[in-house]
matplotlib code that plots the C-alpha trace (Angstrom):
import matplotlib.pyplot as plt

x = [1.2, -2.4, -3.0, -5.6, -8.9, -9.2, -12.6, -15.6, -17.5, -20.4, -18.1, -16.6, -20.1, -21.4, -18.3, -18.7, -22.4, -21.6, -19.2, -21.7, -24.6, -22.7, -20.7, -22.8, -21.9, -18.2, -16.3, -15.0, -15.1, -11.7, -12.7, -15.7, -13.4, -10.8, -13.6, -15.3, -12.2, -11.1, -14.7, -14.3, -10.8, -9.0, -6.7, -8.3, -6.4, -8.1, -11.5, -10.8, -9.9, -13.2, -15.2, -13.4, -14.0, -17.7, -17.9, -16.4, -18.7, -21.8, -20.8, -20.3, -16.6, -14.8, -12.7, -12.7, -15.3, -14.6, -16.7, -14.8, -11.5, -12.5, -13.7, -10.3, -8.5, -10.6, -10.0, -6.3, -6.3, -8.2, -5.8, -2.9, -4.5, -5.3, -1.8, -0.4, -2.9, -2.1, 1.7, 1.0, -1.1, 1.7, 4.3, 2.0, 1.2, 5.0, 5.6, 3.0, 3.9, 7.5, 6.3, 4.3, 7.3, 9.5, 6.9, 6.7, 10.5, 10.7, 8.1]
y = [-7.8, -9.1, -12.5, -12.8, -14.4, -17.4, -18.2, -15.9, -15.1, -17.2, -20.3, -19.8, -19.4, -22.5, -24.6, -23.5, -24.4, -27.8, -28.5, -27.4, -29.3, -32.6, -32.4, -35.1, -37.6, -37.5, -38.5, -34.9, -31.4, -31.9, -35.2, -33.3, -30.5, -33.0, -34.7, -31.5, -29.4, -31.3, -31.0, -27.2, -27.3, -26.0, -27.5, -28.5, -25.8, -23.1, -24.5, -24.8, -21.1, -20.2, -22.3, -20.8, -17.3, -18.1, -19.4, -16.2, -14.0, -15.8, -15.9, -19.7, -19.2, -16.5, -14.1, -10.7, -10.2, -8.4, -5.5, -5.2, -5.4, -2.6, -0.5, -0.9, 0.1, 3.2, 4.1, 3.6, 5.9, 8.5, 8.3, 8.7, 11.8, 13.3, 12.8, 14.6, 17.5, 17.6, 17.9, 20.7, 22.5, 22.1, 23.5, 26.4, 27.2, 27.3, 29.5, 32.0, 31.9, 32.7, 35.5, 37.0, 36.9, 38.5, 41.3, 42.0, 42.3, 44.7, 47.0]
z = [-35.3, -35.5, -37.1, -39.8, -39.0, -41.2, -39.9, -40.0, -36.7, -38.0, -38.5, -35.0, -33.4, -35.2, -34.2, -30.5, -30.6, -32.1, -29.2, -26.6, -28.3, -28.6, -25.4, -23.8, -26.5, -25.5, -22.4, -21.9, -23.4, -24.9, -26.6, -28.2, -29.3, -30.8, -32.7, -34.0, -34.8, -37.9, -39.3, -39.1, -40.5, -37.4, -34.7, -31.4, -29.5, -31.6, -31.1, -27.4, -27.3, -29.0, -26.5, -23.5, -24.9, -25.4, -21.9, -20.5, -22.6, -21.5, -17.8, -17.8, -16.9, -14.9, -16.9, -18.6, -21.3, -24.6, -23.4, -20.1, -22.0, -24.3, -21.4, -19.6, -22.8, -23.2, -19.5, -19.9, -23.0, -21.0, -18.1, -20.4, -22.0, -18.6, -17.4, -20.4, -19.9, -16.2, -17.0, -19.5, -16.9, -14.3, -16.7, -17.7, -14.1, -13.2, -16.2, -15.3, -11.6, -12.6, -14.9, -12.1, -9.8, -12.4, -12.9, -9.2, -8.9, -11.8, -10.2]

ax = plt.figure().add_subplot(projection="3d")
ax.plot(x, y, z, "-o")
ax.set_aspect("equal")
plt.show()
């Protein structure tokens, strides 16, 4: 089950930029997040997730980007479809091979 997004992408983006812009005014990234989160109306953990995701997407932090995640999902779907098709072809091949043997024995 997917949770609903209470915050629009614009609000998320602005909140992340606020954290990054004002980071230097705080002793740590977490302190900046704790200060800014209530102003947006979210808990610090949520804002921290948004900041981490932004850092991955922009290459500031190691991780899998959204584009890479979608590509992997698409490839996994394709592999699943190809495996099904391969299984069907194997069964068809066996069926026709048996039919050919049966035809030869009858002649």
